[in-house]
N, C-alpha and C positions, 0 to 999 in steps of 0.2 A: 608625505609616501616614500619618498627616497631614504627616511632615515630606518625605512623598515624592509627595504629593499637590499639594502649593503650587508645587514646581518643576516638574511636569511642567504646572501649569496657569500657570506663567507662561510656558514653552515655547509651550505648544500657542495663549495668544492672542497672545508676539510676531510667531509665521509664521506668523498670520492675518491681524495688522495688515501684513507685509511685503505677503502675497497680496493684501491689499486698497487698499494703494497703488504697486503696481506695476498693476493694474486700472485705476485712477484714471490714473494719466499716459497709459496707451495707449487711454482713451476720447476722447478727439476727435479722433482717428482715426476715428474710428467716426460722428464729423458729417457730415450735406453739406458739400458743395465751398461752396455759400454760407454756409453760419453757419461753414466755417473762416475765408471773407475775413472775414467782419466781425471773427471772435475777432482776425484778424491785426489789422487795421486799427484796433481799440479799441487792443491793444498799441502797435501805432504811437504811436495819441495820447497815451498814456499813458507813454510815453516819453519825448516830445516833452513833455510836461507837466511832467517830472521833469528834462527840460535845462535848460527853462527856468526853473524854482525854482531849479536851483543858480547857474544864473547870476547868479540876482535874490541872491542869500544875500553876494553879496562877496567876498570875499578869503578863500582858504585859513586854517584859526588856525596853518600855522607861519610864515605871510607874516604875521601878529599879531607871532608870534618877534621881539625886536631881533635884529638882526647878528649883532652879538657873542656872544651867549647861544648864536644859530643853532651859528655857527662851535664853540663849548667843547662843546655837545652830537654835534657831528659828529665833534669829537677824540677824544672820552669812548669814541666807538661804535668806532672806528679802533680805540681800545687794546682796546677790548675784543675785538675782531674780534683784531688781534695776538693775543693768550692762547689763543684758540679754537684759532684753523687755522692753527701756523704752520707744519702739511705741506703746506696746499692749497694751490696760485698759482691766481692768478685767477680766470682762463680756463677753473677749471673741474677742471682736467685731475688735480690731485696734483703731490705729488713735489715738489722741494726748489728751489729757485730764487735759489742763492743768488751 
């Protein structure tokens, strides 16, 4: 009896969680237009701050890797790709390209 109750309870909880998240995602549409405008403005400001922080971080990590190491890694990745997808062309259509 217990073995049937636990899976049913888990299923019920997961369904309720899914419905709750779907309802929460649509709740912004219920806001008045002025509050939606304010929320959009706050998001724009947040994204701008995020962009500024990324600019201040400096170079990307891959740029910190010496060129010879980057070249070696790139060659290794190409070799791995050849071993996995010999039958697929670069344009993604598949087929042989002898």
